N, C-alpha and C positions, 0 to 999 in steps of 0.2 A: 265850944270855942273858947280858948284861953283869954284871960284879959290881956296878955302880951300881944296876941295876934289881932285881937280887936283895936288895940292902940295902933299897931302896924298899918292896919287898914285906914285908920283915921289920919295918920301921917301923911299916907300917900294921897288922900283926897285933897287935904289943905296944903300939901307942899308946893314948892316951885315947880316940881315936875307934875303938873296937873294931868290927871288921866292915868297916873301911875301908882301902884300901890308898893310900899316898901315891905319886902320879904326878908325876915331875919334869917341869916345864915345858919348852917347846921350839917350835921351829918345824918344819912338816912340810907336804908336798903333800897338800892334801885333794881329794877326788874322784876320777874315773876316766873315761877315755875308751873303755873296752873293753867296756862293757855298756849301761847306758840313759841316754838323753838328760838326764835331770834330774840325773844325777851330774856332768855337764860344766859348764864346763871345769875342769881341774885348776887349783887355786889355792894361792898360799902363804898358809899360816895359822900363827897363834902362839898358843900357850896358856901361861898361868901355872902354878905348881905347883898341885896339885889333889889333894884326898881324894876317893876314888870308892869307892862301896859295892862290895865284893868280888863281889857277885852281886846278881841283880834281888831286889827286895823279895818276901818269900815270904808264903804264906797265914798262918803263924804270927806274923811280923812284923805283918802288916796287922791280924790279929785283935787285937792288943795295942792298936794305934791306935784301932780302933773301940770296943774296950771302954773306953778311957781318954776318949774323946771323943763317943761315941755318934753318930759321923759315920754319915750315910746317902748311900751312893754313888748315881751317877747311874742305874745300872741298877736300882736300888731305888726309883727316883721314877716318878710318871707323867709320860710324854713330854708335851712342850709342844704343844698344837694349832697354834701359830704354827710350829714346826719342821716339822710333818708335816700340812700343810693338807689333803691328800687322804685322811687316815686317818679311819676311822669311830670313834665314841666307843668301840666294843668293842675296837678295837685299840690305844687309847692306854692301855696298861697297862704296868707295870714289866717289864722283860725286856731280852734282849741277844742279839746275833748268835752263833751257834754253828755251828761247821764240822761238817758231817756228811759223811763219804765217801759217794760214790755206790756203786751196787750192780754197776756195770759201766763201761766206758770210755765217755767222753761228750767231745763237742767242749769246747775250753777257751776258748770266746770268751764265756762268759757265767758269771760267779763266783756268780750265784743258783743254780746247779745244785748246789753244794755248801755254800752258806751259807744257814742259816735264822733267822728271828726267833723266838726261844723266850720266850714269856712265862714269867716266874719265873727265868730264868737271871740269876745275878750271882755275885759273888765266892764268896758261901757255897754256891752251887749251880751249879757251872760248866757242867753239862750240861742243868740244868732242875730243876723242883721236887723231882723224886725223887733227884737226886744229892747226895752230900755231900762234904766234904773229908777223910773218913777215909783216912788213910795218905797224905794230900798235904800235910802241914805244911811240908815242905822244898821244895814245888813252888813256882814263881813265882805270885803272886796275879795273877789275870785279871779280866776284865770290869770294867776300871777306866778311868773317863774321865780327861781331862786334869785337871780341877779335883779329882778324888779324889787323883791323884798329888800334884798341888800342896800339898793340904791334909796329906797325911801328910808330905810333905818339911818344911813348916813346922813341924808338931808335933814332928819329930824333931831340928829344929834345923838343918836341911839345906836344899838346893834342888835342882831338876831342872837337869840339864846343859844347856848349848847344844849346838847341832849340832856345832859346831867342837869343843868339849870332848869331846863323846861319842866323835866319830870318832877324835881323836888318842889317847884312852885306849885304845879298842878296837883300835888298830893295835898296840899294845904294843911300840912302837919299831921296827916293820918299815916301812921307808919304801916305799910304793906296792905293797905285797905285795897280792895279791888277797885272801887271808884272814888272819885274825889270827895264823895259825901258818905262813905261807908262800903259794906259789903253785900248789900242788896240794892238791886237796880231801882226798884221803887223805895220811895221814903213815905209812909204813912199813905200808901196807894198812889202817890203822885210821881209822874215821870219827871226826871230831874234834869233832862238834856234833850237837845234836838238830835234824835236817832231815828232810824227808820221804823215807823209804826205801821203794821200791817204785814201782808206776805210779800217778801221780796222775790223778785224785783217788779212785780206787776201791780201791788195794791199799796198806795201811798195814802195814809189816813189823815196826815197833818200837812197843811201847807201854810205859810205865812207870807200874806201879800202875794199869793199865787207863787211864791218861790220855795225853794228846799231849804234854803238857808233861812234863819230866824234873826230879828233884830237882836243886836247884843244886848246881854242883860236880860233876856226873857225869862230865863231860868235862874235859880238861885246860885249866889257865889259859892265858892269854896272857902275853907278855913282862913286862908289868907286874904280874902276878899277878891278873888279873880273870878271872872265870868267866863263861861264857854271853853273851859279847859277839857271839856268832854263832849264830843258831838259837835254839830253845826258845820264847822270846817276843819279839815287837817291844818296843820301849822308847821311851816318850814322851821327848821333849826340850822345852826351853823355847822353841825358835825357831819363829817362825812360817814357814809354808810358802812356799816360793819354787819356780817352775817349773824353775829351774836356778840354778847358782851365780853367775850374772851378772845376774839379775833381781831386782827389788825384792820384798819381801813382799807377798802378796796382801792388798788393803785388806779389813778386817773389814766386814760389813754394818753400815750406819748404822741401828740399830734405834730410835735416838731423837736428835733434834737436840742436845739439852742431857743432861749427866749422864754418868757412868760407862758404859763399854761393857759390856753384858751378853752373856756367852758363849752362843752358839747352835749349832745344829748345822752352821751355815754357816762358822763359824770353824775353820781347820785349823792344826794344828802338825806339825812334822816328827817323824817315828818312826823309829828306827833298829834295824839288827840283823838282820832277818829273823826266823823262826819255825820251829816244828815243821811248819807248813803248807807251807813253800817246797820247791819241788822245781825241779831244773834245767830241766824241760821247760816250767815255768809261771812261776816266781818265783825266779830265781837272785839273790836279795838277802841272802843269808846271808854278807854281806861288809862290812867297815867303811865303804866308799864308798857303799854303797846307802842309799836314802833314799826315804820316801813321805810324802804328805801324808795326814792323817787328820782326820776331824771331832772336834773335843773334846768332844763329848757323845755319841760313837758307841764303845760298848764291845763287845769281842769276846772270845773265849776263846783269843786268841793275842796279846795285847797287854799288857803290864805296864809296869814302870818300874824304875829305880834312882836313887839320889840322890847328890850331891856336897857338898863343903865347899870353901870357898877355902882355898887352901894357906898 
């Protein structure tokens, strides 16, 4: 790590933007040709100086936001019949997607084998109505829709990062490295991120306070001093989804000829970073270049966010 990067981290810790790291701007090569088609081609990109949250927003931080604003998250609202025309009225209840390990090895061609729709699951109850946040204050908040993340960012005087900003910050100053810490998954034999350990999706070898997520800062920071930019939870960005780096953003569905666009399940944004559910046999996406599109009103227990400020 260069002296300049060390100083940037120190500025972020002691600055008026407590809990944020100052990331010096620069040019970098974005994307990868080694893994998935949506990460291609590698392009030149530039980012201005930026303040970035040191870690994903935690349950304790999100609780303060809800207490101050009385915000009701997407997962706590009744789903719209327009978004789910095939659902029965009994199915249109507040809830969210929860990852559930299988009891044995299964084919990996259908994600519905390990994901379930759980009525009553939300940020307060990550696994469902019987679950609580006891012992999870320092874990990333999950079951967060894109508009929930955006509302928090606005309340905090921040914003969501663009995909370019997120990837630049996550790389930590390493040009085209596979991971935020280098090209090898292990560093001196040590696991460097909260990713799936064991045979996916039935054998999970590591849990933290009984949860798939881990407390922020459990693993080492990258070169800019940012924690959990690989694994733990996927993170929302402000960028519209594109099938690859050369294509235009997918046009949102035109729900009305006149007036502002209303977000629905059909709209997708880019999420970055991979999660505790990512395994090399199924989802090798705990890398800065990795990207996926996600419905803005779809919440899960492996998706959270962090915020930025202009430098």
